[in-house]
N, C-alpha and C positions, 0 to 999 in steps of 0.2 A: 682301251676305253670304248664305250659304246655312246655314240652320239645320237640325240634326238632333236630334229629340226622341227620346232613347233611354229607353225604358220598362223600366228596370232600376236598381238601386242602384249607384252608382259604387264602385270599389274604396276600401277604407279603410285598406289597408296599403301605400299608395305610389300612383304615377300609374296612372290608370285606362288599360287598354290599348285600349279601344274609343274613348274621347275622345281618346287620343293619336293613333290611326289616322285619325280624321277631321280632326282638327287639322292633321296632317301634309299632308292633301289639300286644305285651304283651307276647311274647314266649321267651324261653330260648334255643338260638341256640347252638349246640354242633358239631363243625367241627371236621371230622376225615379224613386225608388223605387215600385214598384208593390205589391209583396207583402211580407208578413212571415212569416217562418219560425219554426215552434216545433218544437223536437226532442222526440220521443216515444219511449217504450220504451227510455229509456236504461239502465234496470237489466237489461233482458234483453240488450241488446248488450254492456254490460259483462260479464256473466256469460258470454257466448259469447267474447268476447276473452280472459278469464281461462282459460277451459277450453282454449282452443287449437283449431287445425284437425284434429290427429291424432285426439284423442279423439272429436271429433264427426263424423269421416269426411268432412271438407271438403277439397276440392283447390283452392280458390281463393275469391275475393270479387269481387263485381261492385258497382261504384259508377257510377251514371249521372249524378251531379252533385256539385258542391262541397259541396252540403248533406249528401250522405252522408259525405264526408270530415269535415266539421265534427262530425257526429254521432259518428264513430269518435274524434275527437280529444276530444270532451266525455266519452265513456265512459271512455278512458284516464285523463282527468284525475279521474275519480270513484273510481277503484280505491283503496281504502284501503291504507296501509301496513301490513306491510312489503312492498313491491313485490318484494324478493328471493324472497318466497314464490311468486310467479307464475312457474311454468316453461314456460308456452306460448311457441311460437315461430312468429309469423306471417311471418317472413322466408323461410320455406321455400315458400310458395305464391304464385302470380301474383294481383295485383289488376288486374281488367279495368275499364277506365274509358272513359267517353264524352267525347271532345273534349280540347283542350289545356288548358283551365281546370282540369278536374278532374284531369287528369293531373299538372299542376304543383302542384296542392294535395296530392294524395296522395303525391307525391315529396318533399314537405317535412315530412311527418308525422314521420320519424326526427329531424329536426333540433329540432323543437318539443319532444320528449321524449328528450333524449339518454341518460338513465339508464334508459329504458324501449324502447330501439330495437328489442327483440325483439319488441314488440307492433305494430310499424309495418312497412309493406312496405320491401324493398329498392328502390333506384330503378331497377334493371334489371328488377325483378319488376312494375312498373307498365306494363300494356301495353294497347295499343289507342290511346287519345289522339287524336291528329290523323288517324290512319288510321282511327279508328272514330268519326266525328262525329255518328252517329245510333245509337240503340238497334238498329235493324236491321243496321247495318254493324258494330257490336260483336258481335252475335249471329254474324255470318258469320265474324268474325275469330276468335271462341272456337271455332267448329266446325272451322275450317281448321286450328287447333292440335291438333284432335283431340278430340272431346266424348264419345264414348261411354263410358257408365258412370261419369261424373264426377259429383260433387255439388258445387254452388257456393253460397256465402252470397250472396243477392241483397238489397242494401240499397236500399229504395225511399222514395219519397214517397207521398203520399195521391192523386196524380193521374196514376199511370203507366198508359200503354197495354200491351195485352197482347201487342204484337208480338214483344219479345224472349223472353218466357216461351214462346210458342208455337213459335218458331223453334227454341229450344234443346230443348225437350220433344220435338219432331219429330226432332232429331238425337241424341237419347238422353241428353241431359244433364239431371240432376234439379237443382232449385233449392229452397233452404230460404229462403224470403222472409220479410223482416222490415222492416216500415215503421219508419222512423227519423225522419221529419220530416213535417210537414204544412204546407200554406201557406194563408194567407188574404189578403184584400186589405188594403192599407195603410190604417190609420185615419187617416193624415195626407196622403194622396195629393192632396187638393185644395189643401192649403196648399204642398206640396212643388211641385206644378205651377205654382201661381201664383208662387212664388219663383224657379222655373227660368226662366219665361218674362219675368220682371222683369229678367233679366241681359242680355236682348236690348235694343238701342237703341230709344228711344222711337219708335213708329210702325212698328216692324218686327215687333213681336208684340203680341198682346193676349189676354186671356182675360176673358169675362163670363158671367153666368149667362143661360141660355136658358130654355126652357119647363121648368117643374118644377125637377128637381135636375140637368138636364143642363147641362153647360159648353160653350161656344162657344170655340174656340181658333183663332188665326191666327197663321201664322208665314210672313214673307216668303221665297219660294223654299224652302219648308220640307218636310221628311221626318219621319215618325214610324216608328219601328222597333220591332217587337214581337220578344220574345225567348222567349215561352212561351205556350201556348193558355190557361193559367190566368190569366195577366196580361191577355191579350186579353179573356177572358170578364169579368173584373173591371172593366177601363178602359172598354170600348166603350160600355156602357150610359150611362155618364156624359158622354160626349163627343158633341158634335154637329159637324157639317160637317168631320168627319176626312177626307172625300172630297176636300177642297180640298187635302190634303196628298198627297205621294208616300209610298207605303207600302213599307217593306222588312220583310223577316222573316230570322230567323236560320238557319231551315232548313225542310225540306219537312213535317215534323209541323205546325209553326205555320201554315205557308202553307196546308196543308189545312184546318186548324181555321178560319182567316179566310174562306177561300173557301167551304167547304162548310157550316159552321155559322153563321157571322156574315154570310154573303153579302157579303163585303167584297172591293174589288179589291186584288190584290197586284201591285206594280210590279217588285220585285226579291226574289229567293230567294238567299241566299249559298249558294256552291258548297260551303263548309266553314263550320262554326260558329266562326270565328275573325274577330278585328278586321280583320286584312288583307283577307280574303275579302269580308266584308261591306262595307267601305269601298270596295274596289275595284269591286264590283258597283253600288253607288251612283254612283260617279264615272263608269263606263261608260254608265249608263242616262242621267245627266245630259248626258255628251257626245253621245250618240246623238240627244237631244232638240234640241241646239243646231245639230248638223251638218244 
């Protein structure tokens, strides 16, 4: 069996798409949560939602991750009644998103709050998605729609790169940036990793303490997949002998961080940040090694 250690939390609202993609191709996925997310500035975001885009001179919203969508939903949830007194309408502006997962989450906001649908994007107003799998691609997508003179609300985390703001600024797009979430390393990562490896048959995986606080992991025919630079920065100092595993990453930003900052080998970079593209790339690499 070939095992894939997915350094991300599995979906909690149904079958996990990454796990399913690898299972369909004959791999055994082992998901391990790496980061914990804390929503911040919820009161500021709530006030912006209540005021609406017209009053603030906003012509759209940028969400680069599902965490931004979660922050938006949390803010709607915190609006005190009577909601009838909130006249703002966000259905009139586009929501620009990075990747399929963020697009899917943003498209479901209106169904989660049927009585407050005017505070959520219309499905056809969720733009980018699969066509904009990175911040750089999303910036190009926005500029192609015509950016000069526009002002967008940019919902960010605490570890964003400056690529998107710089590209949009150069194209004449003004951003109102609001940090809505922060990430920190999971306090239960070691226990969760041990539990994940325990699901593999005896003799095909193990984990034990190395020097100091480092952990030595082994997976027969194994892969480790990184989904974000922040996750790699947190996990790598705790792991030893990762070079014995094949390494895959979800996109070019994470690949650059592993190669340039962590000085790690990267075997596979997904062409798109999707379960299908990632799993296909891993299969292609393995097939090439066998041939």
